[in-house]
Every structure is written in C-alpha cells, then in structure tokens.
C-alpha positions in Angstrom: 293.2 25.4 203.6 293.5 25.6 207.5 293.8 28.1 210.2 296.7 29.2 211.6 297.6 30.2 215.5 300.2 31.7 217.4 300.2 30.8 221.3 303.0 33.1 223.2 305.4 33.5 220.4 308.5 35.0 221.4 312.0 35.2 219.7 314.8 36.7 220.8 318.3 37.4 219.3 320.8 38.1 221.8 319.6 41.0 224.1 317.0 41.9 221.4 313.4 40.8 221.8 312.4 40.9 218.3 309.0 39.5 219.3 307.2 39.4 222.7 304.5 37.1 223.2 302.4 37.1 220.2 298.9 35.7 220.4 297.2 35.5 217.2 294.5 33.5 215.0 294.2 33.8 211.3 291.0 32.2 210.3 290.6 29.6 207.6 290.7 31.3 204.5 291.2 34.8 205.9 293.5 37.5 204.5 295.7 38.6 206.8 298.2 41.6 206.9 301.0 42.4 209.1 302.1 45.7 209.1 304.6 47.9 210.6 307.6 49.8 210.2 311.1 48.0 209.7 311.9 46.2 212.9 308.5 45.6 214.4 308.9 41.9 214.6 306.4 41.2 211.6 309.0 39.7 208.8 310.4 37.5 212.3 306.6 36.2 212.8 306.4 35.0 208.9 309.9 33.1 209.3 308.9 31.6 212.5 305.4 30.3 210.5 307.7 29.0 207.4 310.0 27.0 209.9 313.1 29.3 208.4 313.6 30.0 212.5 312.4 28.9 215.4 310.6 30.7 218.5 312.4 31.3 221.8 309.0 30.3 223.2 305.7 29.5 222.5 303.8 27.5 219.7 302.8 27.8 216.4 299.9 25.6 215.2 298.6 25.0 211.4 294.9 23.2 210.8 295.2 23.2 215.0 298.6 21.0 214.9 301.4 22.1 216.4 304.1 22.4 213.8 307.2 24.4 215.7 309.0 21.2 215.6 309.0 20.6 211.8 311.1 21.4 209.0 310.0 24.0 206.5 308.9 21.2 203.8 306.7 19.2 206.4 304.2 21.9 206.9 302.5 22.4 203.8 303.0 26.1 203.1 304.1 28.5 200.2 305.6 31.8 200.3 306.4 34.3 198.0 309.5 36.1 198.2 310.3 40.6 197.9 313.0 39.1 195.2 310.8 36.5 193.4 313.3 33.5 193.8 312.9 31.9 190.4 315.4 29.8 188.9 317.0 31.7 186.2 317.7 28.7 184.0 314.5 27.2 184.2 311.2 28.4 181.6 308.1 29.7 183.5 306.6 26.3 183.3 309.6 24.7 184.6 309.4 27.3 187.7 305.7 26.7 188.1 305.8 22.9 187.9 309.3 22.4 190.3 307.3 21.8 193.5 305.0 19.2 192.2 307.8 17.9 190.7 309.5 17.4 194.1 306.4 15.8 195.5 306.7 13.3 192.9 302.9 14.4 191.3 301.8 12.7 188.4 302.8 14.2 185.0 299.2 14.7 183.5 298.3 16.2 187.0 301.3 18.8 186.6 300.1 19.9 183.3 296.7 20.5 184.3 297.6 22.7 187.1 300.5 24.6 185.7 298.1 25.6 182.8 295.2 26.3 185.2 297.4 28.6 187.2 299.1 30.5 184.3 295.5 31.6 182.8 294.5 32.7 186.0 297.5 34.9 186.5 297.4 35.6 182.8 300.9 34.3 182.1 300.1 31.4 180.1 301.2 33.1 176.6 304.9 33.0 178.7 305.4 29.7 179.8 308.3 29.1 177.2 310.0 31.8 178.7 313.0 32.1 181.0 312.4 35.0 183.9 315.2 36.9 182.4 312.9 37.5 179.6 310.1 38.6 181.8 308.9 42.4 183.3 308.7 42.8 186.8 305.2 42.3 187.5 305.3 39.0 185.0 307.7 37.5 187.1 305.7 38.1 190.5 302.9 36.6 188.6 305.2 33.6 188.0 306.5 33.8 191.9 302.7 33.7 192.9 302.0 30.9 190.4 304.7 28.5 191.9 303.1 29.1 195.6 299.5 28.9 194.2 300.1 25.7 192.0 301.1 23.4 195.2 297.7 24.2 196.8 299.0 24.9 200.1 297.4 24.9 203.5 298.9 28.7 204.0 300.4 31.0 201.3 302.9 33.6 203.0 303.8 36.5 201.3 306.8 38.5 202.2 307.0 42.1 201.0 305.5 40.9 197.4 305.2 44.0 195.7 308.2 46.2 196.8 310.5 45.9 193.9 307.8 46.8 191.6 307.1 50.5 190.5 304.3 52.8 191.9 302.0 51.8 188.2 302.8 48.0 188.4 302.3 47.7 192.4 298.9 49.1 192.0 298.2 46.4 189.2 299.5 43.7 191.1 297.5 44.9 194.5 294.6 44.7 192.5 295.3 41.2 191.0 295.9 39.5 194.5 292.8 41.1 195.6 290.9 39.2 193.0 293.3 36.4 193.2 292.0 36.0 196.7 288.5 36.6 196.1 288.8 33.3 193.7 291.7 31.1 195.8 290.4 32.1 199.6 293.7 30.1 200.9 294.6 31.6 204.1 297.0 34.1 203.6 299.5 36.1 205.5 300.8 39.1 203.8 303.8 41.1 205.6 304.4 44.9 204.2 304.8 47.9 205.5 302.8 50.1 203.0 299.6 51.3 204.7 297.5 51.5 201.5 298.5 47.7 200.8 297.6 46.5 204.3 294.4 48.8 203.8 293.3 47.7 200.6 294.1 43.7 200.7 293.3 42.5 203.9 290.3 40.8 205.8 291.8 41.9 209.1 295.1 44.5 209.4 297.3 43.3 212.7 299.7 46.5 213.5 302.8 46.0 215.0 305.2 47.9 216.5 308.6 46.8 218.7 307.5 43.2 218.5 304.1 43.9 219.9 300.7 44.0 218.2 299.5 47.5 218.6 295.9 46.8 217.1 294.1 44.2 215.0 290.8 44.5 213.4 289.2 45.6 209.9 290.2 48.4 207.8 287.7 50.5 208.9 288.5 49.4 213.1 291.8 50.4 212.1 291.4 53.5 210.2 288.2 55.5 212.3 289.2 53.6 216.1 293.0 53.5 216.1 293.8 51.9 219.3 296.7 54.2 220.5 298.8 57.0 219.1 301.0 54.5 217.4 298.2 53.2 215.0 296.9 56.7 214.5 300.4 58.3 212.7 301.1 55.4 211.3 298.1 54.5 209.7 296.9 56.2 206.7 298.4 58.6 204.0 299.2 61.0 204.9 298.5 60.1 208.8 296.8 61.7 211.4 298.0 65.0 213.0 298.8 64.5 216.2 299.1 67.7 218.5 299.4 68.5 222.0 296.0 69.6 223.3 293.8 69.5 226.9 290.9 68.9 228.4 289.5 71.8 230.3 286.1 72.6 231.4 284.6 69.6 229.7 286.3 70.7 226.6 288.9 69.0 224.5 291.1 72.7 223.6 294.2 72.9 221.0 296.1 76.3 220.6 293.0 77.5 222.7 290.3 76.6 220.7 287.5 74.8 221.8 287.1 71.5 219.1 284.8 69.3 221.2 282.6 69.0 224.5 284.7 66.0 226.4 283.0 64.4 229.9 286.6 64.1 231.2 288.6 65.2 234.1 291.2 68.1 233.3 294.2 67.1 231.7 296.5 67.0 228.8 295.9 65.3 226.0 297.1 64.0 222.5 294.7 65.1 219.7 294.0 63.5 216.5 292.5 64.5 213.6 293.0 63.4 209.6 294.2 65.9 206.9 290.9 64.8 204.9 288.7 66.0 207.9 290.4 69.5 208.3 288.6 72.8 206.7 291.0 75.6 206.7 289.5 79.2 207.4 290.0 83.0 208.4 292.5 83.2 211.2 290.0 85.0 213.4 287.1 82.4 213.2 285.9 81.3 216.0 287.0 78.0 217.8 289.5 76.9 215.0 293.2 76.1 215.6 295.5 79.1 214.5 298.4 78.0 212.3 301.1 79.2 210.2 301.4 78.0 206.4 304.8 76.2 205.5 304.2 74.6 202.2 301.6 73.5 200.0 302.3 70.2 198.2 299.7 70.3 195.0 298.6 66.6 194.1 296.0 67.3 191.1 292.9 65.8 192.7 293.8 68.2 196.0 296.1 69.8 197.7 298.1 69.2 200.7 298.7 72.3 203.1 301.6 71.7 205.4 301.0 74.2 208.4 302.6 74.6 211.8 300.5 75.0 215.0 302.1 77.0 217.5 303.5 76.1 221.0 301.2 76.7 224.3 304.5 77.5 226.0 307.6 79.3 225.7 309.4 76.4 225.5 306.9 74.7 223.2 308.1 74.0 219.7 305.9 74.4 216.4 303.9 70.6 215.7 303.6 70.1 212.0 300.0 69.2 210.6 298.9 68.5 207.2 295.2 69.5 205.6 293.7 68.3 202.9 292.8 71.0 200.4 290.4 71.5 197.0 292.8 71.7 194.0 293.8 75.3 193.0 294.1 75.8 197.1 297.3 78.1 197.4 298.6 80.2 200.2 301.6 82.2 200.7 304.4 80.3 203.3 304.1 82.3 206.7 300.4 83.3 206.0 297.9 83.1 209.0 294.7 80.8 208.9 292.6 78.5 210.9 291.5 75.1 210.9 288.3 73.7 211.7 287.8 69.8 212.6 284.8 68.1 210.9 282.2 66.8 213.2 282.6 63.8 214.8 286.6 63.7 213.7 288.1 64.6 216.8 290.1 61.9 218.2 291.6 62.2 221.9 294.6 60.0 223.4 295.8 59.9 227.0 298.9 62.2 226.5 301.1 59.5 228.8 300.1 56.0 227.7 299.0 57.1 223.8 296.3 54.7 224.6 292.5 56.1 222.9 290.1 57.5 225.0 286.4 57.4 224.6 285.4 59.8 221.7 284.2 63.0 222.4 280.5 63.2 224.0 279.8 66.4 221.1 281.9 68.5 218.3 281.8 71.8 218.4 280.8 73.6 215.4 283.0 76.7 214.4 281.1 79.8 213.6 282.4 83.1 211.8 
C-alpha cells in the first residue's frame, strides 16, 4: 500500500483543458471517490495515474516516488474497468492468475493467492468456468479479483458498476465496501453516480470542468457544500436552488422570510434539500408559495414537484422538489406553501456561487 499524490497536474487536448493544476493527496489505505458529470476530468485523472496518458504539466507520485515517466507496468497498480476486460477464452482461474504468471510468481503461490481471493469474492465455485458462462455480477467480481490477487500499491476503479442492473449494482457496491474494510489498499474510484460516491468512499472529490470543487467526507459534501455546483450535483434528488435575497438581515424567497442572516442586503441563491421541506397551507406565515406540478410516488415517500413563481415580470418559475409522506397527493396547479426545517437553509453568493456562512437563526413558520 502507498499514498498517491498529484502535484499541479494538468492535461490539455489541443484547445481543451481537461484537467487544471490538480493538487490531490490520497492517503495510504484510503478509498477516495472522484465524482462529477461527464467531461469533468475524473477519468483523465485516473488514466494519468495508470500511465495510460501523460500529463501536460505536473508530477504524479506513488509512495513518494515520481512515476510520471514510468510505463503502466512499472507503477505497481491494478485497474478495474467498466467493461470487465476479461480474456474470454480463459477460465476464471486463468484470468485471475494471468498477472501473477506474467510476473513469474511461483506456481504454489499463484494457487494460494487465487483461491484465497476467490473465496473472499465468493467465486471459488466458478474457477473452471469461462467468462461467457458468468452473470454480469460474477464477471465484475472476477475483474476485481484479478486486480486484488496482485496485491498492488493502489487500485484504480473506472465506473466498474455502470454495466450492472440496479439491484446487482447495490449488491456489488456493498461487496466493494466490505472488501475495502478487509483489504484497505489505497483505492481511487471514478463514478458519476452520487449514491455510489456517498456510500463507498472515505472521502469524496467532486470535480467539474477539470477542477476540484470540493474535497471532504460524505457529511462535509452533503451538509456543507462549498458552492452551488456541489449542492446541485450531490444528492438524489439534489438540493433545490432558488433565487432569493437578503433584506433587512433576513433571507427571503418569494417574499417568505426563512432565516436571519447578518449580511448586507443583496441577491443570493438559497438552497434547501427535498427532505427538509414541509408542505403547508398556501397562506401559512413565512412559507414559500408554490404551484404543484406533479407528484411522484416511490412507495416509502412521495416526491412532490412544484414551481416557485419568479419575483419579476420576466422571471420564469423555478422548479423545486419536496419529499412528502407516502399517500401524499395534490392536483396539478394546486397552491401550497413550503417551509424549511430549522437549520437547513443554505445561502450562496448569487454571482460566484460560493457558500456563505450559515444563517444565524432559522425562522419557524406559524399558522
């Protein structure tokens, strides 16, 4: 195991800047998630670490040693790909053993490591089968086993669950979490799935446009987003973001006073998560007036989609989502109000999108 470090790493493709001066330290044994939309630079960062591409500038270190000029085979890392990349003509045993044989590992050691890894991944009964005889989840376990059996300094995982169906993805995600607890090898995992990011990693690195937007734990990212991008990207559904203002020391949205806020009067962006909203009568004091758009029942709860009318004649309505108890239903166009749970109002600078200090006191709506 070893720590991994990016020092001022950039990558350009012609006029396109895929990665901007990435400074990132992954601790020894840490499970770090790189998450962001397509084209944000996360896969580029992984490919540079794997040696499949070279940075335009900057340095990459593994265990304190520069590896930027080393080939992929000289870096002692293992990679798990989205499409499994198994040898179809080889048995599961041969796929698992392939990397060890290339390194001329003694036969007895190959047998021991392969069988230990197969038991750990619950594929020990599949060693004689070919990949074409396996399910998607079994193939993914073989792909992970092929990386694990080598005992590399670091694991790199490039969206390894994206080809699996929803139920199997949840199962394998749990397997990955358990495996890292048992084998705490330095791991970097690339995904665009926010649920994977928040459940798997020790820390999450949220990226956009080739830059790190925020680096922290799931609690940091979810409850203290650094800017509107992080707030609007992380979470399912993500945080609601609406135009508001600070006026007279109070944060207001569509005229409703949500929180006391010691800041000069100015337009702001106000955020609140769906689970922190309560639907009330349209005339309740300090509730945000909205129009119901559609209700989306999900069994355990209902997602109520609504529209906050713009404050000006040229302003268009802003879509928001509230999480309501099961059985909740409204007719489209119905007028209701939304109140925010105490301590759950987020304020961002309207121009930069950066998070402002938390409001000093929440206002509690009264009928």
